[in-house]
N, C-alpha and C positions, 0 to 999 in steps of 0.2 A: 504492499501498498502506500504511494506516494501519495503527500500532503505537498502543496503549495502555497505560498503567503506569498501574497504580493500588497504594494502600497498604494491606494491612489492621491498620494503627497508625494513632490520630492522629497520631502523630510521629516521627521519626526511624524510618520503615517502611522508610528506604535507596531510596528511590523515586527521589530527583535521582543520586546515585551511581549504581543504574541505570538509567539514562534517558541519561547522558555516554556510559556505556560504549555501550548502543545506537548511538544517532548515531555514533561512532566509526565500530562495525565495520557499522553499514548507509549510514552517507553522507547517513542523512536530514535535515530541521529540524525542528529541535524543536519544540515549545511546550508552554504553558503556560497555559489562558485564564484561568486565574483562582489567584491566591493571596495572600501576606500575610502579615507581620512584625511581630513585639511592640516596642514603641518599648525596652522594660527588657531584653527578654530576648534579642533581635539588637539591641541596642543599637549596637554597632559595624558592621551591615550598614548599620544606619538611617543612620547618620552619614557614611558613605561616601556614601550615594547623595543625599542633600538636602545636600549639602555641595556637590554639582554641581549641584543646581535641583532635582533628579529625584529616584521614587520608588519603589522597586523593591526586591527582596528578590535574596539570594543564588541561591536556584535558577533564575531566571530566567537571570543572571547566569553560569553553570554554564553551562545549557542554551545560551545563545548566542556561548560562548565555543570550546562543543564540537562547535557545529553548522557547517554549511558559509558560505560568507562572512561579513561583516560587517557584523551585525544588532545593534539596540540590544535589550536589555531587555526593555522596551514594548509591540515589536512584535511579538515571541510571548505575553508575556503585559498582557493590553490591562485584568486587572482587578484591579490589587492593595487590598490595604487594610492600614493599618497601626492598632494593638489597645495596649492597656494596660492591664497587670493592673488587678483593680478591688478591694482590699480591701473588707471588710464585707459585709453581709447581705444590700442591695437588691441590683437587676438594673436595669440601663443599658437605652440606646434598644433594644437587638436581643434583651432580657429574659437577658441571661447575667449571672452572679453571682458570673464569678470574674475577667473583664476588661470594657472595653469598648473600643470601636467609634471612633478617629479621628478617619479621614480612610479616602477610596476615592480611588486617580486611576483615572478612567475615558478611557484613550485621551488624551489631553491632559488631560482635565475634573478638576475636583476638586470633591468631593463632602465637608464635615463636619459632624460631629456639633456644633448649637448647644445641646449640653444641658451639655457637658463644654468645660471651660481645654483647651487643646490645648497643646504644647511651645515652649515660646520658640523656642528653632531651627527649626521648623516654619514656624510664622506669618514664621519672618524671613529664609524661605532655602528657603522653597514657595512657587510663585503663585497666593498662593490668595484675592486679589483679588477675582476675579470665582468666587470657590467657590461653589456651592450652599451652601446650611446648611438643615440639617434638625433637629427638634427634638423631630416623633415619630414614630412607626412608620407612620402612615399618607400620614406624605410623604413617607417613607422609601420606599415603597412604588414610590409613581407614581415619585419618581422614577430609580427603577430600570426600572421598566419604559419610560422615557423615555431615559435613555443604556446601564445596562449592558444589557437585552435587543438593540437593535444590535449595541451591541459584541462578544457573544457572537453571534450570527449573522452579523458581520463576519469574525469567524475563522474560523467555519465553511463557510464559503465559502472562503477560503483554506486550510483546511486540506485539503480535498472536492476543490479544484484543482491540489493540489499530485501528485507523485510518489510520495516516500516521506515521512512523517513519525510523528515519535513523539511522539503526547500526553500530558503526564504531567497527571494529577488532584493534587486536593490536599487535605490529612489523610488520611480515611480517607472519603473520597465515592465511590463505584464509577466515577461519569464524571465531565467535568466541563463537558458539553454536554446538554443534552437530546436525546434521541435519537439520539445518535452513535452511529455504530455501524462500531468499528472490523475489523480483518480477524483479528486477537487480541489478546489480552490478559496480561499478567502481572503476577500480582496478589503484590506485593513482602513481606518482612518479613525479620526477622534471619533468618540459616540456610539461608533460601529462596525462588524464587519457583515458584508455581502457572501452572499454563499453559493458557488458557483458549481457543476460538473463539468470533470476534469476536460471529459472531451469534447464538449460542447464550446470551452475557455478555448482549448487548445484552436478546433476551427476558428472560433473568429480573433486568435492572436494572426492565424493565415490569411485571413480574411485584410486584420488590421499592417501589415507587415508590407515592407515596400516602399514605403509612404518618401518624394522628396529632401523631407528633413531627417525622416530618424536612419531610414536602410531597415535593411531586411533581416536586421539583428535585433533590433531595438524597437519591438512594439510597446507602445507606452500603455497603461493604464488605462486612461480616460478614451483613445481610440477602441480600444478594446469591450469592456463595460458598454457601451452604447450601444455596440452591437450584442448583447445580454440583455434578461430579464433574472435578476439572481432567483436560485430557489426560496429563501428565505433571505430577512436582511433580519440583524441580532442587533442590538441594544451591549455597549460595553461601557461597566461604569465607570467611571475614573477612580486610577490608583494612586495614593498615596508612593511618595518614593518607596520607603521603606519596603511594601507591599510588591511592589514592581522589579525591584532586585532580588525576591521571594517567587520564586519557579510555581512553589507549591498554593502561594497565596492567587496566583494571577490563572493557575490549574482553577483554585476553587470561584473566582471572580469569575470566570471565562465561561467556566462549564457547560451555559446553555448555546453559546456559541462553538463551543468541541463539539458538542452532542451534534447540533445538528451541520458540520463539516462532516464528520463521519457518520451518519445515515445518508446523506449527499454520495459518502464514495462507495457505499456498500448497496446502493440502491439500484 
């Protein structure tokens, strides 16, 4: 059984809180195939990781802690990107006008943006001596085909071979793996979770794919869910910070949503 958790908002949709409670509720293994954080806005999380000579985010860490066994965040999150705000009117290597790409960790390998200066802490504490340096979009696309796609294929096979999984997407991306067809989907946002059958959701992703803005691997949740009616919409109560950090407390508070998600998966 594969369950997908996607977010209707780019940030703060509540995906990871929902996912850790779902892991507690089902005993599943959690995965976040693609993730990223910001050197500025997530600086504490960045520092905690790089001080260990590693690069991962708090979402992957929460999933690793909430799931069964003793798994490193990097094992469930093969691709992690580090960003930084980029004030000014220009656009960077990835065409973003408000932030610039610094690093990718792909498995145990690193890819760095050669058009920007990296933070000293990254240069000193991460194993970047053998990192691949890219200075153009063409180079980046070629390296992503060589590194990123095999990493995503490998995690897709691991998910497919697992008995019970919770796969969390990133931002407002509808699904983090091309062609992934879960058994059921929860689209989460503040105050509610909308539940969809996995096959219908995957078909809607195919219909929504291929826009000039996003490309075939980047279907966004709003474009997908406008093609579907949810099986049910379940209200999510607000949680205090202590409860959000406690998977058992989240599982208890969100139990009606989890029961609806599982009922849809087994239909």
